[in-house]
N, C-alpha and C positions, 0 to 999 in steps of 0.2 A: 504494500500500500504506500509506503514511504517513497519508493522509486517512482511510482506513477505520479505522486504529488510533486516530486522534484522535476520530472519531465514536464508536467503541466505548467508549473511555475517558470521553468526554463523556457518553455515555448513562448510565454508572454514577455520574458525579460529579453530574449535574444531576437524576437521577431518570428523566426521559424527555426525549429529544431528538426533537422533532417531525419533523425531516428524516429521522432514522434510523428512527424507529418506525413511520412510515407504511408503505408496502408495499416496504420495502427487501428486496432479494433475500437479504441476510444474515439477516434476521429470519424469513423464511418457514420455513426448516427448523426453527428453534427453536419457532415457533408450531405447526408440524405435529407435532413431537415432543411438545410440551406438550399439545396437544389430544388426541393419542393416548394419552399416559400418564396424564393427569389422571383420566379416567373409570376406567381400570384401577386407578389408585392409590386412588380412592374406594372401588371394589369391594374392593380388597385391604384397605383399612382396615376396611371392614365385616366382611370375613372374619376379619381379625385380631381385631377386637373380639368377633366371635361365638366364635372359637376361644378367646380369653382368658376369655370368660364360661363357655364349656363346660369349659375347663380348671379354672377356679375352682370350678365346681359339682362336677366330678369329684374335685378335691382335697378339698373339704368332705365329700363322701360317703365318700371313703377315710379321712379323719380320723375321721369318726363311726364307721366300721366298726372301725378300729384301737382307738378308745376303747371301743367295746362289747366287742370281743374281750378287751381288757385287763381290763375290768371283770368279764367272765365268768370270765376266768382267775383274777383276784383272788378272786372269790367261790368258785371251785372250790378254790383253795388254802386259803381259810378253812374251807370245808366239809371238806376233807381233814384239816386240822389238828383240827377239831372231832371228826371221825370217829375219828382216831387217839387223841385224848384220851379220848373215850368208850370206845373199844375197850380202851385200856390200863387204864382204871378198871374195866371189867367183867372183864378178865382178872385183875387184881389181886384183885377180889372173888371170882372163881371159885377162884383159888389159895388164898385164905384159907379158903374153904368146904371145899376138898379137904383142906387141912391139918387143919381141924376134924374132918372125917369120919375122917381117918386116925388121929386121936387116940382117937376113940371105938372104933375097931376094935381 
């Protein structure tokens, strides 16, 4: 057990230990797991990249939509203010005309 531990520690200290890294039974499970995970990890990175790109595109579209709605709302508020102002002016003018008519009667 002590020699395996020394080889294991030596592997990390020296970078590679030729005796340990050849076809040692201790390395085989690691190589098998890495070989199985690496392609999946690459695929996952691609999917994550695609999802991130899709998310960014969706976020941009939503931001544009919110901006457009806010702009339309602002325009609607401005139009409403303008309408109210025009309406109030016309009502005032109408009131003055009615007062003038009442004086003549």
